[in-house]
C-alpha positions as YAML, in Angstrom:
chain: A
units: angstrom
residues:
- id: 1
  name: MET
  ca: [3.31, 18.68, 0.37]
- id: 2
  name: ASP
  ca: [6.05, 20.61, -1.36]
- id: 3
  name: LEU
  ca: [7.39, 17.57, -3.19]
- id: 4
  name: HIS
  ca: [6.33, 15.24, -5.93]
- id: 5
  name: PHE
  ca: [4.71, 12.26, -4.20]
- id: 6
  name: GLY
  ca: [7.31, 9.87, -5.59]
- id: 7
  name: HIS
  ca: [10.18, 11.89, -4.09]
- id: 8
  name: ALA
  ca: [8.78, 12.14, -0.56]
- id: 9
  name: ASP
  ca: [10.18, 9.91, 2.15]
- id: 10
  name: GLN
  ca: [8.28, 11.52, 5.00]
- id: 11
  name: PHE
  ca: [4.75, 12.81, 5.43]
- id: 12
  name: LEU
  ca: [3.05, 15.23, 7.82]
- id: 13
  name: ILE
  ca: [-0.18, 13.82, 9.24]
- id: 14
  name: PHE
  ca: [-3.15, 16.05, 10.11]
- id: 15
  name: ASP
  ca: [-6.56, 15.32, 11.59]
- id: 16
  name: LEU
  ca: [-9.13, 17.61, 9.95]
- id: 17
  name: GLY
  ca: [-12.25, 18.38, 11.93]
- id: 18
  name: ALA
  ca: [-15.13, 20.63, 10.93]
- id: 19
  name: LYS
  ca: [-13.59, 23.62, 12.70]
- id: 20
  name: ASN
  ca: [-10.05, 22.68, 13.56]
- id: 21
  name: VAL
  ca: [-6.89, 21.14, 12.18]
- id: 22
  name: ASP
  ca: [-4.76, 19.06, 14.51]
- id: 23
  name: TYR
  ca: [-1.20, 18.16, 13.64]
- id: 24
  name: VAL
  ca: [-0.82, 14.48, 14.54]
- id: 25
  name: GLY
  ca: [2.84, 14.00, 13.65]
- id: 26
  name: TRP
  ca: [5.01, 12.85, 10.81]
- id: 27
  name: ARG
  ca: [5.74, 9.48, 9.32]
- id: 28
  name: ARG
  ca: [8.95, 8.53, 7.65]
- id: 29
  name: LEU
  ca: [9.32, 5.84, 5.02]
- id: 30
  name: SER
  ca: [12.31, 4.31, 6.78]
- id: 31
  name: ASP
  ca: [14.17, 5.04, 9.97]
- id: 32
  name: SER
  ca: [17.19, 3.16, 8.70]
- id: 33
  name: ASP
  ca: [19.34, 2.90, 5.63]
- id: 34
  name: ASP
  ca: [18.31, -0.72, 5.12]
- id: 35
  name: PRO
  ca: [17.50, -1.54, 1.51]
- id: 36
  name: VAL
  ca: [13.92, -2.25, 0.47]
- id: 37
  name: PRO
  ca: [13.28, -6.03, 0.58]
- id: 38
  name: GLU
  ca: [13.45, -7.76, -2.79]
- id: 39
  name: GLY
  ca: [10.11, -7.78, -4.60]
- id: 40
  name: VAL
  ca: [8.73, -4.82, -2.61]
- id: 41
  name: GLU
  ca: [8.44, -1.45, -4.33]
- id: 42
  name: ASP
  ca: [8.97, 1.81, -2.49]
- id: 43
  name: LEU
  ca: [5.45, 2.77, -3.57]
- id: 44
  name: ASP
  ca: [4.04, -0.27, -1.75]
- id: 45
  name: LEU
  ca: [5.82, 0.85, 1.42]
- id: 46
  name: VAL
  ca: [4.48, 4.39, 1.12]
- id: 47
  name: VAL
  ca: [0.90, 3.24, 0.53]
- id: 48
  name: ASP
  ca: [1.16, 0.92, 3.54]
- id: 49
  name: LEU
  ca: [2.57, 3.79, 5.62]
- id: 50
  name: LEU
  ca: [-0.44, 5.95, 4.74]
- id: 51
  name: SER
  ca: [-3.07, 3.20, 4.74]
- id: 52
  name: ASP
  ca: [-5.07, 4.72, 7.62]
- id: 53
  name: CYS
  ca: [-5.29, 8.15, 5.93]
- id: 54
  name: GLN
  ca: [-8.27, 9.33, 3.90]
- id: 55
  name: ALA
  ca: [-6.28, 11.62, 1.63]
- id: 56
  name: VAL
  ca: [-2.75, 12.48, 0.56]
- id: 57
  name: LEU
  ca: [-1.79, 15.99, -0.48]
- id: 58
  name: SER
  ca: [1.32, 16.56, -2.57]
- id: 59
  name: MET
  ca: [2.60, 18.99, -5.17]
- id: 60
  name: ARG
  ca: [2.27, 16.36, -7.91]
- id: 61
  name: ALA
  ca: [1.71, 12.62, -8.15]
- id: 62
  name: GLY
  ca: [2.04, 10.25, -11.06]
- id: 63
  name: SER
  ca: [-0.85, 8.20, -12.37]
- id: 64
  name: HIS
  ca: [0.63, 4.95, -11.00]
- id: 65
  name: ALA
  ca: [0.79, 6.39, -7.46]
- id: 66
  name: ARG
  ca: [-2.70, 7.91, -7.73]
- id: 67
  name: ASP
  ca: [-4.11, 4.58, -8.90]
- id: 68
  name: ARG
  ca: [-2.37, 2.64, -6.14]
- id: 69
  name: LEU
  ca: [-3.66, 5.06, -3.48]
- id: 70
  name: ARG
  ca: [-7.19, 5.06, -4.94]
- id: 71
  name: ASN
  ca: [-7.23, 1.24, -4.85]
- id: 72
  name: ARG
  ca: [-6.61, 1.51, -1.09]
- id: 73
  name: GLY
  ca: [-9.40, 4.08, -0.65]
- id: 74
  name: ILE
  ca: [-7.07, 7.07, -0.31]
- id: 75
  name: SER
  ca: [-7.79, 10.27, -2.24]
- id: 76
  name: CYS
  ca: [-4.71, 11.76, -3.86]
- id: 77
  name: LEU
  ca: [-4.88, 15.54, -4.21]
- id: 78
  name: GLU
  ca: [-2.38, 17.85, -5.86]
- id: 79
  name: HIS
  ca: [-1.74, 21.37, -4.60]
- id: 80
  name: ASP
  ca: [1.18, 23.70, -5.15]
- id: 81
  name: GLY
  ca: [0.83, 26.42, -2.54]
- id: 82
  name: LEU
  ca: [0.35, 27.15, 1.13]
- id: 83
  name: VAL
  ca: [-0.35, 24.16, 3.35]
- id: 84
  name: ALA
  ca: [-3.42, 25.88, 4.87]
- id: 85
  name: LEU
  ca: [-4.97, 26.24, 1.40]
- id: 86
  name: GLY
  ca: [-4.12, 22.64, 0.59]
- id: 87
  name: LEU
  ca: [-5.78, 21.44, 3.78]
- id: 88
  name: ALA
  ca: [-8.86, 23.49, 2.84]
- id: 89
  name: LEU
  ca: [-8.86, 21.63, -0.50]
- id: 90
  name: VAL
  ca: [-8.72, 18.30, 1.35]
- id: 91
  name: ARG
  ca: [-11.55, 19.39, 3.64]
- id: 92
  name: GLU
  ca: [-13.69, 20.41, 0.64]
- id: 93
  name: THR
  ca: [-12.92, 17.23, -1.33]
- id: 94
  name: LEU
  ca: [-13.73, 14.95, 1.61]
- id: 95
  name: GLY
  ca: [-16.88, 16.91, 2.47]
- id: 96
  name: ILE
  ca: [-15.75, 17.94, 5.92]
- id: 97
  name: ALA
  ca: [-18.00, 20.86, 6.87]
...
């Protein structure tokens, strides 16, 4: 969350319930130094990596990334502060009581 979305190569995954927050784990864009296959953008790989998430929280995200995430049904939220406050923003935005 403390990076611009386009600079992140790993993501922390949380499961937000009405009363609790469970850390699920982290996902990394690549576990190797292999180059991205020709014709595939890094952004495509990131969106695929997060395809089962309802929201992404980052410090900033460009309009291209926000559009690509929105097209996959993923809310893209920007927050520059404590993770707990950012998760509260996600909870509020998604309507998790």
